[in-house]
Biotite code that builds the C-alpha atoms (Angstrom):
import biotite.structure as struc

atoms = struc.array([
    struc.Atom([30.329, 110.071, 136.280], chain_id="A", res_id=1, res_name="MET", atom_name="CA", element="C"),
    struc.Atom([31.722, 109.324, 139.382], chain_id="A", res_id=2, res_name="ILE", atom_name="CA", element="C"),
    struc.Atom([29.815, 111.427, 142.074], chain_id="A", res_id=3, res_name="LEU", atom_name="CA", element="C"),
    struc.Atom([31.658, 111.906, 144.940], chain_id="A", res_id=4, res_name="ILE", atom_name="CA", element="C"),
    struc.Atom([29.618, 113.620, 148.223], chain_id="A", res_id=5, res_name="LEU", atom_name="CA", element="C"),
    struc.Atom([31.575, 114.770, 150.811], chain_id="A", res_id=6, res_name="ASP", atom_name="CA", element="C"),
    struc.Atom([29.838, 115.545, 154.644], chain_id="A", res_id=7, res_name="GLU", atom_name="CA", element="C"),
    struc.Atom([27.436, 113.307, 153.949], chain_id="A", res_id=8, res_name="ALA", atom_name="CA", element="C"),
    struc.Atom([26.406, 112.747, 157.552], chain_id="A", res_id=9, res_name="GLU", atom_name="CA", element="C"),
    struc.Atom([24.790, 116.301, 156.978], chain_id="A", res_id=10, res_name="ARG", atom_name="CA", element="C"),
    struc.Atom([22.254, 114.933, 154.526], chain_id="A", res_id=11, res_name="LEU", atom_name="CA", element="C"),
    struc.Atom([21.427, 112.290, 157.250], chain_id="A", res_id=12, res_name="PHE", atom_name="CA", element="C"),
    struc.Atom([20.653, 114.503, 160.521], chain_id="A", res_id=13, res_name="PRO", atom_name="CA", element="C"),
    struc.Atom([19.306, 112.838, 163.716], chain_id="A", res_id=14, res_name="ASP", atom_name="CA", element="C"),
    struc.Atom([15.738, 110.678, 162.679], chain_id="A", res_id=15, res_name="ARG", atom_name="CA", element="C"),
    struc.Atom([14.767, 110.940, 166.039], chain_id="A", res_id=16, res_name="THR", atom_name="CA", element="C"),
    struc.Atom([14.479, 114.623, 166.088], chain_id="A", res_id=17, res_name="ASN", atom_name="CA", element="C"),
    struc.Atom([10.920, 115.929, 164.649], chain_id="A", res_id=18, res_name="PRO", atom_name="CA", element="C"),
    struc.Atom([12.384, 118.930, 163.659], chain_id="A", res_id=19, res_name="ALA", atom_name="CA", element="C"),
    struc.Atom([14.735, 117.072, 161.051], chain_id="A", res_id=20, res_name="LYS", atom_name="CA", element="C"),
    struc.Atom([12.474, 115.346, 159.092], chain_id="A", res_id=21, res_name="GLU", atom_name="CA", element="C"),
    struc.Atom([12.225, 117.793, 156.225], chain_id="A", res_id=22, res_name="PRO", atom_name="CA", element="C"),
    struc.Atom([15.818, 117.448, 155.776], chain_id="A", res_id=23, res_name="ALA", atom_name="CA", element="C"),
    struc.Atom([15.250, 113.552, 155.588], chain_id="A", res_id=24, res_name="LEU", atom_name="CA", element="C"),
    struc.Atom([12.360, 113.917, 153.254], chain_id="A", res_id=25, res_name="ILE", atom_name="CA", element="C"),
    struc.Atom([14.583, 115.584, 150.700], chain_id="A", res_id=26, res_name="GLU", atom_name="CA", element="C"),
    struc.Atom([17.491, 113.512, 151.279], chain_id="A", res_id=27, res_name="THR", atom_name="CA", element="C"),
    struc.Atom([15.524, 110.149, 150.783], chain_id="A", res_id=28, res_name="ALA", atom_name="CA", element="C"),
    struc.Atom([14.042, 111.881, 147.511], chain_id="A", res_id=29, res_name="ARG", atom_name="CA", element="C"),
    struc.Atom([17.576, 112.940, 146.118], chain_id="A", res_id=30, res_name="PHE", atom_name="CA", element="C"),
    struc.Atom([19.072, 109.326, 147.024], chain_id="A", res_id=31, res_name="PHE", atom_name="CA", element="C"),
    struc.Atom([16.000, 108.237, 144.673], chain_id="A", res_id=32, res_name="ARG", atom_name="CA", element="C"),
    struc.Atom([16.923, 109.669, 141.923], chain_id="A", res_id=33, res_name="VAL", atom_name="CA", element="C"),
    struc.Atom([20.326, 108.941, 142.278], chain_id="A", res_id=34, res_name="LEU", atom_name="CA", element="C"),
    struc.Atom([19.920, 105.176, 142.911], chain_id="A", res_id=35, res_name="ARG", atom_name="CA", element="C"),
    struc.Atom([17.858, 104.749, 139.687], chain_id="A", res_id=36, res_name="ALA", atom_name="CA", element="C"),
    struc.Atom([20.590, 106.342, 137.533], chain_id="A", res_id=37, res_name="LEU", atom_name="CA", element="C"),
    struc.Atom([23.016, 103.729, 138.810], chain_id="A", res_id=38, res_name="ALA", atom_name="CA", element="C"),
    struc.Atom([20.579, 100.929, 138.443], chain_id="A", res_id=39, res_name="GLN", atom_name="CA", element="C"),
    struc.Atom([18.860, 102.013, 135.175], chain_id="A", res_id=40, res_name="GLU", atom_name="CA", element="C"),
    struc.Atom([21.326, 103.620, 133.422], chain_id="A", res_id=41, res_name="ARG", atom_name="CA", element="C"),
    struc.Atom([24.438, 102.278, 134.416], chain_id="A", res_id=42, res_name="ASN", atom_name="CA", element="C"),
    struc.Atom([26.130, 105.266, 134.377], chain_id="A", res_id=43, res_name="CYS", atom_name="CA", element="C"),
    struc.Atom([26.828, 106.374, 137.934], chain_id="A", res_id=44, res_name="LEU", atom_name="CA", element="C"),
    struc.Atom([28.878, 105.785, 140.704], chain_id="A", res_id=45, res_name="THR", atom_name="CA", element="C"),
    struc.Atom([28.950, 107.101, 144.269], chain_id="A", res_id=46, res_name="LEU", atom_name="CA", element="C"),
    struc.Atom([31.797, 107.836, 146.365], chain_id="A", res_id=47, res_name="CYS", atom_name="CA", element="C"),
    struc.Atom([30.667, 109.204, 149.960], chain_id="A", res_id=48, res_name="VAL", atom_name="CA", element="C"),
    struc.Atom([32.590, 110.180, 153.006], chain_id="A", res_id=49, res_name="THR", atom_name="CA", element="C"),
    struc.Atom([31.275, 110.507, 156.577], chain_id="A", res_id=50, res_name="ALA", atom_name="CA", element="C"),
    struc.Atom([32.014, 110.237, 160.064], chain_id="A", res_id=51, res_name="TYR", atom_name="CA", element="C"),
    struc.Atom([29.774, 107.450, 160.478], chain_id="A", res_id=52, res_name="ARG", atom_name="CA", element="C"),
    struc.Atom([28.045, 104.789, 158.016], chain_id="A", res_id=53, res_name="PRO", atom_name="CA", element="C"),
    struc.Atom([24.377, 105.592, 158.864], chain_id="A", res_id=54, res_name="ASN", atom_name="CA", element="C"),
    struc.Atom([23.554, 106.509, 154.935], chain_id="A", res_id=55, res_name="LEU", atom_name="CA", element="C"),
    struc.Atom([24.790, 102.233, 154.196], chain_id="A", res_id=56, res_name="ASN", atom_name="CA", element="C"),
    struc.Atom([22.731, 101.270, 157.434], chain_id="A", res_id=57, res_name="ARG", atom_name="CA", element="C"),
    struc.Atom([19.749, 103.033, 158.532], chain_id="A", res_id=58, res_name="TRP", atom_name="CA", element="C"),
    struc.Atom([16.548, 101.454, 156.110], chain_id="A", res_id=59, res_name="ASN", atom_name="CA", element="C"),
    struc.Atom([13.759, 103.607, 157.569], chain_id="A", res_id=60, res_name="GLN", atom_name="CA", element="C"),
    struc.Atom([14.217, 107.142, 157.917], chain_id="A", res_id=61, res_name="LEU", atom_name="CA", element="C"),
    struc.Atom([11.129, 108.611, 159.411], chain_id="A", res_id=62, res_name="THR", atom_name="CA", element="C"),
    struc.Atom([7.648, 108.022, 158.700], chain_id="A", res_id=63, res_name="PRO", atom_name="CA", element="C"),
    struc.Atom([6.991, 110.580, 156.287], chain_id="A", res_id=64, res_name="ASN", atom_name="CA", element="C"),
    struc.Atom([10.698, 110.087, 154.432], chain_id="A", res_id=65, res_name="ALA", atom_name="CA", element="C"),
    struc.Atom([9.986, 106.809, 153.974], chain_id="A", res_id=66, res_name="GLY", atom_name="CA", element="C"),
    struc.Atom([12.804, 104.070, 153.175], chain_id="A", res_id=67, res_name="GLU", atom_name="CA", element="C"),
    struc.Atom([16.526, 105.121, 152.420], chain_id="A", res_id=68, res_name="ASN", atom_name="CA", element="C"),
    struc.Atom([17.129, 104.203, 149.063], chain_id="A", res_id=69, res_name="ALA", atom_name="CA", element="C"),
    struc.Atom([21.071, 103.461, 149.979], chain_id="A", res_id=70, res_name="MET", atom_name="CA", element="C"),
    struc.Atom([20.365, 100.799, 152.616], chain_id="A", res_id=71, res_name="PHE", atom_name="CA", element="C"),
    struc.Atom([23.244, 98.365, 152.418], chain_id="A", res_id=72, res_name="GLN", atom_name="CA", element="C"),
    struc.Atom([24.007, 99.876, 149.017], chain_id="A", res_id=73, res_name="GLN", atom_name="CA", element="C"),
    struc.Atom([27.389, 100.979, 149.566], chain_id="A", res_id=74, res_name="PHE", atom_name="CA", element="C"),
    struc.Atom([30.697, 99.054, 150.079], chain_id="A", res_id=75, res_name="ARG", atom_name="CA", element="C"),
    struc.Atom([32.042, 100.287, 153.849], chain_id="A", res_id=76, res_name="GLU", atom_name="CA", element="C"),
    struc.Atom([35.629, 101.415, 153.642], chain_id="A", res_id=77, res_name="CYS", atom_name="CA", element="C"),
    struc.Atom([37.024, 102.722, 157.201], chain_id="A", res_id=78, res_name="TYR", atom_name="CA", element="C"),
    struc.Atom([40.047, 105.368, 156.990], chain_id="A", res_id=79, res_name="LEU", atom_name="CA", element="C"),
    struc.Atom([41.732, 104.680, 160.143], chain_id="A", res_id=80, res_name="GLY", atom_name="CA", element="C"),
    struc.Atom([44.912, 105.819, 161.482], chain_id="A", res_id=81, res_name="PRO", atom_name="CA", element="C"),
    struc.Atom([48.197, 105.061, 159.589], chain_id="A", res_id=82, res_name="LEU", atom_name="CA", element="C"),
    struc.Atom([49.412, 102.005, 159.980], chain_id="A", res_id=83, res_name="GLU", atom_name="CA", element="C"),
    struc.Atom([53.597, 102.280, 161.712], chain_id="A", res_id=84, res_name="ARG", atom_name="CA", element="C"),
    struc.Atom([55.693, 101.832, 158.435], chain_id="A", res_id=85, res_name="ALA", atom_name="CA", element="C"),
    struc.Atom([53.420, 104.604, 156.554], chain_id="A", res_id=86, res_name="ASP", atom_name="CA", element="C"),
    struc.Atom([53.834, 106.765, 159.221], chain_id="A", res_id=87, res_name="MET", atom_name="CA", element="C"),
    struc.Atom([56.967, 106.831, 159.557], chain_id="A", res_id=88, res_name="GLU", atom_name="CA", element="C"),
    struc.Atom([57.694, 107.200, 156.079], chain_id="A", res_id=89, res_name="ALA", atom_name="CA", element="C"),
    struc.Atom([55.446, 110.127, 155.961], chain_id="A", res_id=90, res_name="MET", atom_name="CA", element="C"),
    struc.Atom([57.149, 111.999, 158.382], chain_id="A", res_id=91, res_name="VAL", atom_name="CA", element="C"),
    struc.Atom([61.044, 110.746, 157.444], chain_id="A", res_id=92, res_name="ARG", atom_name="CA", element="C"),
    struc.Atom([59.958, 111.895, 153.577], chain_id="A", res_id=93, res_name="GLU", atom_name="CA", element="C"),
    struc.Atom([57.964, 115.787, 154.716], chain_id="A", res_id=94, res_name="ILE", atom_name="CA", element="C"),
    struc.Atom([61.699, 115.512, 157.082], chain_id="A", res_id=95, res_name="GLY", atom_name="CA", element="C"),
    struc.Atom([63.819, 115.166, 153.962], chain_id="A", res_id=96, res_name="LEU", atom_name="CA", element="C"),
    struc.Atom([62.223, 118.766, 152.501], chain_id="A", res_id=97, res_name="TRP", atom_name="CA", element="C"),
    struc.Atom([63.749, 120.488, 155.138], chain_id="A", res_id=98, res_name="LYS", atom_name="CA", element="C"),
    struc.Atom([66.836, 118.265, 155.204], chain_id="A", res_id=99, res_name="ASP", atom_name="CA", element="C"),
    struc.Atom([65.489, 116.670, 158.898], chain_id="A", res_id=100, res_name="ILE", atom_name="CA", element="C"),
    struc.Atom([66.727, 113.174, 159.660], chain_id="A", res_id=101, res_name="GLN", atom_name="CA", element="C"),
    struc.Atom([64.693, 111.100, 162.088], chain_id="A", res_id=102, res_name="TRP", atom_name="CA", element="C"),
    struc.Atom([66.508, 108.343, 164.409], chain_id="A", res_id=103, res_name="GLU", atom_name="CA", element="C"),
    struc.Atom([64.852, 104.934, 163.990], chain_id="A", res_id=104, res_name="PRO", atom_name="CA", element="C"),
    struc.Atom([63.815, 104.983, 167.701], chain_id="A", res_id=105, res_name="GLU", atom_name="CA", element="C"),
    struc.Atom([62.298, 108.848, 166.571], chain_id="A", res_id=106, res_name="ALA", atom_name="CA", element="C"),
    struc.Atom([60.210, 107.448, 164.745], chain_id="A", res_id=107, res_name="LEU", atom_name="CA", element="C"),
    struc.Atom([59.053, 104.913, 166.642], chain_id="A", res_id=108, res_name="SER", atom_name="CA", element="C"),
    struc.Atom([58.402, 107.160, 169.630], chain_id="A", res_id=109, res_name="ALA", atom_name="CA", element="C"),
    struc.Atom([56.303, 109.219, 167.395], chain_id="A", res_id=110, res_name="VAL", atom_name="CA", element="C"),
    struc.Atom([54.070, 106.288, 166.630], chain_id="A", res_id=111, res_name="TYR", atom_name="CA", element="C"),
    struc.Atom([53.702, 105.821, 170.172], chain_id="A", res_id=112, res_name="HIS", atom_name="CA", element="C"),
    struc.Atom([52.420, 108.957, 171.129], chain_id="A", res_id=113, res_name="TYR", atom_name="CA", element="C"),
    struc.Atom([50.459, 109.520, 168.111], chain_id="A", res_id=114, res_name="THR", atom_name="CA", element="C"),
    struc.Atom([49.211, 106.035, 167.145], chain_id="A", res_id=115, res_name="GLY", atom_name="CA", element="C"),
    struc.Atom([49.408, 106.877, 163.669], chain_id="A", res_id=116, res_name="GLY", atom_name="CA", element="C"),
    struc.Atom([46.561, 109.743, 163.446], chain_id="A", res_id=117, res_name="HIS", atom_name="CA", element="C"),
    struc.Atom([48.075, 111.685, 160.663], chain_id="A", res_id=118, res_name="PRO", atom_name="CA", element="C"),
    struc.Atom([46.926, 115.119, 161.833], chain_id="A", res_id=119, res_name="GLN", atom_name="CA", element="C"),
    struc.Atom([48.102, 114.243, 165.376], chain_id="A", res_id=120, res_name="LEU", atom_name="CA", element="C"),
    struc.Atom([51.497, 113.041, 163.845], chain_id="A", res_id=121, res_name="THR", atom_name="CA", element="C"),
    struc.Atom([52.401, 116.386, 161.532], chain_id="A", res_id=122, res_name="LEU", atom_name="CA", element="C"),
    struc.Atom([51.580, 118.409, 164.662], chain_id="A", res_id=123, res_name="PHE", atom_name="CA", element="C"),
    struc.Atom([53.354, 116.734, 166.941], chain_id="A", res_id=124, res_name="PHE", atom_name="CA", element="C"),
    struc.Atom([56.559, 115.771, 164.520], chain_id="A", res_id=125, res_name="ALA", atom_name="CA", element="C"),
    struc.Atom([56.448, 119.632, 163.370], chain_id="A", res_id=126, res_name="SER", atom_name="CA", element="C"),
    struc.Atom([56.576, 120.948, 167.082], chain_id="A", res_id=127, res_name="ASP", atom_name="CA", element="C"),
    struc.Atom([59.238, 118.367, 167.980], chain_id="A", res_id=128, res_name="THR", atom_name="CA", element="C"),
    struc.Atom([61.629, 119.472, 165.412], chain_id="A", res_id=129, res_name="CYS", atom_name="CA", element="C"),
    struc.Atom([60.835, 123.108, 166.319], chain_id="A", res_id=130, res_name="GLN", atom_name="CA", element="C"),
    struc.Atom([59.428, 123.739, 162.637], chain_id="A", res_id=131, res_name="HIS", atom_name="CA", element="C"),
    struc.Atom([62.404, 122.353, 160.969], chain_id="A", res_id=132, res_name="GLY", atom_name="CA", element="C"),
    struc.Atom([64.779, 124.213, 163.320], chain_id="A", res_id=133, res_name="ALA", atom_name="CA", element="C"),
    struc.Atom([66.189, 121.161, 164.550], chain_id="A", res_id=134, res_name="LEU", atom_name="CA", element="C"),
    struc.Atom([67.659, 118.798, 161.904], chain_id="A", res_id=135, res_name="LYS", atom_name="CA", element="C"),
    struc.Atom([68.688, 115.608, 163.668], chain_id="A", res_id=136, res_name="ASN", atom_name="CA", element="C"),
    struc.Atom([65.701, 114.409, 165.980], chain_id="A", res_id=137, res_name="ILE", atom_name="CA", element="C"),
    struc.Atom([66.560, 111.484, 168.548], chain_id="A", res_id=138, res_name="THR", atom_name="CA", element="C"),
    struc.Atom([64.035, 109.753, 170.636], chain_id="A", res_id=139, res_name="ALA", atom_name="CA", element="C"),
    struc.Atom([65.155, 111.864, 173.719], chain_id="A", res_id=140, res_name="ALA", atom_name="CA", element="C"),
    struc.Atom([63.818, 115.359, 171.677], chain_id="A", res_id=141, res_name="GLU", atom_name="CA", element="C"),
    struc.Atom([60.532, 113.323, 170.981], chain_id="A", res_id=142, res_name="VAL", atom_name="CA", element="C"),
    struc.Atom([60.175, 112.085, 174.714], chain_id="A", res_id=143, res_name="HIS", atom_name="CA", element="C"),
    struc.Atom([60.576, 115.734, 175.505], chain_id="A", res_id=144, res_name="GLN", atom_name="CA", element="C"),
    struc.Atom([58.267, 116.885, 173.475], chain_id="A", res_id=145, res_name="MET", atom_name="CA", element="C"),
    struc.Atom([55.568, 114.934, 174.619], chain_id="A", res_id=146, res_name="ALA", atom_name="CA", element="C"),
    struc.Atom([56.162, 115.436, 178.145], chain_id="A", res_id=147, res_name="THR", atom_name="CA", element="C"),
    struc.Atom([55.749, 119.011, 176.983], chain_id="A", res_id=148, res_name="GLN", atom_name="CA", element="C"),
    struc.Atom([52.462, 118.916, 175.730], chain_id="A", res_id=149, res_name="VAL", atom_name="CA", element="C"),
    struc.Atom([51.015, 116.903, 178.502], chain_id="A", res_id=150, res_name="SER", atom_name="CA", element="C"),
    struc.Atom([52.060, 119.516, 180.976], chain_id="A", res_id=151, res_name="SER", atom_name="CA", element="C"),
    struc.Atom([50.552, 122.331, 178.729], chain_id="A", res_id=152, res_name="HIS", atom_name="CA", element="C"),
    struc.Atom([47.245, 120.632, 177.046], chain_id="A", res_id=153, res_name="PHE", atom_name="CA", element="C"),
    struc.Atom([45.281, 123.670, 177.740], chain_id="A", res_id=154, res_name="HIS", atom_name="CA", element="C"),
    struc.Atom([47.166, 125.882, 175.500], chain_id="A", res_id=155, res_name="THR", atom_name="CA", element="C"),
    struc.Atom([48.343, 123.507, 172.966], chain_id="A", res_id=156, res_name="HIS", atom_name="CA", element="C"),
    struc.Atom([46.553, 123.245, 169.834], chain_id="A", res_id=157, res_name="ARG", atom_name="CA", element="C"),
    struc.Atom([46.286, 119.017, 169.624], chain_id="A", res_id=158, res_name="ILE", atom_name="CA", element="C"),
    struc.Atom([43.729, 119.782, 172.866], chain_id="A", res_id=159, res_name="THR", atom_name="CA", element="C"),
    struc.Atom([41.336, 121.237, 170.077], chain_id="A", res_id=160, res_name="ALA", atom_name="CA", element="C"),
    struc.Atom([42.167, 118.325, 167.748], chain_id="A", res_id=161, res_name="LEU", atom_name="CA", element="C"),
    struc.Atom([41.209, 115.942, 170.641], chain_id="A", res_id=162, res_name="PHE", atom_name="CA", element="C"),
    struc.Atom([38.365, 116.993, 171.817], chain_id="A", res_id=163, res_name="LYS", atom_name="CA", element="C"),
    struc.Atom([36.609, 118.365, 168.347], chain_id="A", res_id=164, res_name="GLU", atom_name="CA", element="C"),
    struc.Atom([37.884, 115.865, 166.236], chain_id="A", res_id=165, res_name="SER", atom_name="CA", element="C"),
    struc.Atom([37.766, 113.339, 168.196], chain_id="A", res_id=166, res_name="VAL", atom_name="CA", element="C"),
    struc.Atom([35.910, 113.057, 171.707], chain_id="A", res_id=167, res_name="TRP", atom_name="CA", element="C"),
    struc.Atom([33.212, 115.397, 170.709], chain_id="A", res_id=168, res_name="ASP", atom_name="CA", element="C"),
    struc.Atom([32.314, 113.377, 167.451], chain_id="A", res_id=169, res_name="VAL", atom_name="CA", element="C"),
    struc.Atom([31.725, 109.809, 169.564], chain_id="A", res_id=170, res_name="LEU", atom_name="CA", element="C"),
    struc.Atom([28.474, 108.713, 171.122], chain_id="A", res_id=171, res_name="GLN", atom_name="CA", element="C"),
    struc.Atom([27.949, 108.541, 174.587], chain_id="A", res_id=172, res_name="GLU", atom_name="CA", element="C"),
    struc.Atom([28.269, 104.786, 174.973], chain_id="A", res_id=173, res_name="GLU", atom_name="CA", element="C"),
    struc.Atom([31.383, 104.976, 173.036], chain_id="A", res_id=174, res_name="GLU", atom_name="CA", element="C"),
    struc.Atom([33.182, 107.669, 175.217], chain_id="A", res_id=175, res_name="ARG", atom_name="CA", element="C"),
    struc.Atom([31.881, 105.385, 178.261], chain_id="A", res_id=176, res_name="ASN", atom_name="CA", element="C"),
    struc.Atom([33.745, 102.346, 176.635], chain_id="A", res_id=177, res_name="VAL", atom_name="CA", element="C"),
    struc.Atom([36.760, 104.071, 175.709], chain_id="A", res_id=178, res_name="LEU", atom_name="CA", element="C"),
    struc.Atom([37.071, 105.589, 179.975], chain_id="A", res_id=179, res_name="LEU", atom_name="CA", element="C"),
    struc.Atom([36.440, 102.127, 180.595], chain_id="A", res_id=180, res_name="ASN", atom_name="CA", element="C"),
    struc.Atom([39.600, 100.988, 178.758], chain_id="A", res_id=181, res_name="ILE", atom_name="CA", element="C"),
    struc.Atom([41.570, 103.963, 179.711], chain_id="A", res_id=182, res_name="VAL", atom_name="CA", element="C"),
    struc.Atom([40.648, 102.981, 183.964], chain_id="A", res_id=183, res_name="GLN", atom_name="CA", element="C"),
    struc.Atom([41.377, 99.270, 182.784], chain_id="A", res_id=184, res_name="LYS", atom_name="CA", element="C"),
    struc.Atom([37.932, 98.187, 183.270], chain_id="A", res_id=185, res_name="LYS", atom_name="CA", element="C"),
    struc.Atom([37.673, 95.998, 179.779], chain_id="A", res_id=186, res_name="ASP", atom_name="CA", element="C"),
    struc.Atom([37.195, 92.997, 181.361], chain_id="A", res_id=187, res_name="ALA", atom_name="CA", element="C"),
    struc.Atom([33.597, 92.170, 180.392], chain_id="A", res_id=188, res_name="ALA", atom_name="CA", element="C"),
    struc.Atom([31.051, 94.593, 178.029], chain_id="A", res_id=189, res_name="PHE", atom_name="CA", element="C"),
    struc.Atom([27.741, 94.571, 177.232], chain_id="A", res_id=190, res_name="THR", atom_name="CA", element="C"),
    struc.Atom([26.216, 93.937, 173.789], chain_id="A", res_id=191, res_name="PRO", atom_name="CA", element="C"),
    struc.Atom([25.640, 97.889, 174.172], chain_id="A", res_id=192, res_name="GLU", atom_name="CA", element="C"),
    struc.Atom([29.150, 98.207, 174.743], chain_id="A", res_id=193, res_name="GLN", atom_name="CA", element="C"),
    struc.Atom([30.555, 96.013, 172.160], chain_id="A", res_id=194, res_name="SER", atom_name="CA", element="C"),
    struc.Atom([28.845, 97.626, 169.190], chain_id="A", res_id=195, res_name="THR", atom_name="CA", element="C"),
    struc.Atom([30.848, 101.056, 170.917], chain_id="A", res_id=196, res_name="ALA", atom_name="CA", element="C"),
    struc.Atom([33.829, 98.744, 171.001], chain_id="A", res_id=197, res_name="LEU", atom_name="CA", element="C"),
    struc.Atom([33.643, 98.313, 167.510], chain_id="A", res_id=198, res_name="GLY", atom_name="CA", element="C"),
    struc.Atom([33.083, 101.783, 166.244], chain_id="A", res_id=199, res_name="SER", atom_name="CA", element="C"),
    struc.Atom([36.353, 103.159, 168.490], chain_id="A", res_id=200, res_name="LEU", atom_name="CA", element="C"),
    struc.Atom([37.980, 100.075, 167.133], chain_id="A", res_id=201, res_name="ASP", atom_name="CA", element="C"),
    struc.Atom([36.937, 100.903, 163.523], chain_id="A", res_id=202, res_name="HIS", atom_name="CA", element="C"),
    struc.Atom([37.725, 104.954, 164.081], chain_id="A", res_id=203, res_name="PHE", atom_name="CA", element="C"),
    struc.Atom([41.046, 103.453, 165.134], chain_id="A", res_id=204, res_name="GLY", atom_name="CA", element="C"),
    struc.Atom([40.885, 105.259, 168.617], chain_id="A", res_id=205, res_name="VAL", atom_name="CA", element="C"),
    struc.Atom([41.626, 101.720, 170.148], chain_id="A", res_id=206, res_name="ILE", atom_name="CA", element="C"),
    struc.Atom([44.052, 99.071, 169.054], chain_id="A", res_id=207, res_name="ARG", atom_name="CA", element="C"),
    struc.Atom([44.539, 95.537, 170.768], chain_id="A", res_id=208, res_name="GLN", atom_name="CA", element="C"),
    struc.Atom([47.739, 94.809, 172.321], chain_id="A", res_id=209, res_name="GLU", atom_name="CA", element="C"),
    struc.Atom([48.255, 91.173, 173.658], chain_id="A", res_id=210, res_name="ASP", atom_name="CA", element="C"),
    struc.Atom([44.502, 90.439, 174.175], chain_id="A", res_id=211, res_name="GLY", atom_name="CA", element="C"),
    struc.Atom([43.974, 93.689, 175.823], chain_id="A", res_id=212, res_name="ARG", atom_name="CA", element="C"),
    struc.Atom([42.135, 97.159, 174.179], chain_id="A", res_id=213, res_name="PHE", atom_name="CA", element="C"),
    struc.Atom([44.163, 100.096, 174.626], chain_id="A", res_id=214, res_name="MET", atom_name="CA", element="C"),
    struc.Atom([44.266, 103.521, 173.643], chain_id="A", res_id=215, res_name="VAL", atom_name="CA", element="C"),
    struc.Atom([45.895, 103.631, 170.454], chain_id="A", res_id=216, res_name="GLY", atom_name="CA", element="C"),
    struc.Atom([47.781, 107.271, 171.182], chain_id="A", res_id=217, res_name="SER", atom_name="CA", element="C"),
    struc.Atom([49.467, 107.457, 174.273], chain_id="A", res_id=218, res_name="ALA", atom_name="CA", element="C"),
    struc.Atom([48.984, 111.335, 173.799], chain_id="A", res_id=219, res_name="LEU", atom_name="CA", element="C"),
    struc.Atom([45.299, 110.547, 173.589], chain_id="A", res_id=220, res_name="PHE", atom_name="CA", element="C"),
    struc.Atom([45.475, 108.593, 176.811], chain_id="A", res_id=221, res_name="GLU", atom_name="CA", element="C"),
    struc.Atom([46.705, 111.005, 178.514], chain_id="A", res_id=222, res_name="THR", atom_name="CA", element="C"),
    struc.Atom([44.876, 114.091, 177.711], chain_id="A", res_id=223, res_name="TRP", atom_name="CA", element="C"),
    struc.Atom([41.777, 111.008, 178.514], chain_id="A", res_id=224, res_name="LEU", atom_name="CA", element="C"),
    struc.Atom([43.111, 110.958, 181.744], chain_id="A", res_id=225, res_name="LYS", atom_name="CA", element="C"),
    struc.Atom([43.591, 114.506, 182.396], chain_id="A", res_id=226, res_name="THR", atom_name="CA", element="C"),
    struc.Atom([40.613, 115.977, 181.251], chain_id="A", res_id=227, res_name="TYR", atom_name="CA", element="C"),
    struc.Atom([38.022, 113.415, 181.363], chain_id="A", res_id=228, res_name="VAL", atom_name="CA", element="C"),
    struc.Atom([38.738, 110.224, 182.863], chain_id="A", res_id=229, res_name="GLY", atom_name="CA", element="C"),
])
């Protein structure tokens, strides 16, 4: 049997908050049963999705909840942004459903602005082709749409995506490191910042180019400079 648990972070709330301890006690009991089934009966596989790998990395939950039965039991797989070729294939193939043709330079520009983030790419590509009204998309249309979005962040749906699905999910140290990168202050990182840097890299928020860290999406970088940095 394969058991799929989505949004598993709800089962692992903040362990430093005493009010969350009852939930963690129940979580510990639940996963002890699942681990016993997997080990003793060899009949269960768990596939778990979450924003963060806490359920695999927290050993001690709380004094009353005890140990996490799933500590270091999962193989972690990060779902970052799409690779350039995969993103271009997605945009091209979805466009063909409405007879939309994307020139190679236009697809390259889309990747520059979105960094391969699937939902951002879909929003941005849809707006660029005017929801299917434009049938031949050049790089000029892509650059024009990026300028339009950047000029109207306050009313555009992409702002909600950036804030709720990226910025609000990051921890304080990760935000600080990200802003340092935006402000070109990434010369040296403390050990704590290096951990945050690794998380940002795993999430696909940043990438390395010519030995330097950069924000993966040019649109997201512009948003950070406009509203945060």
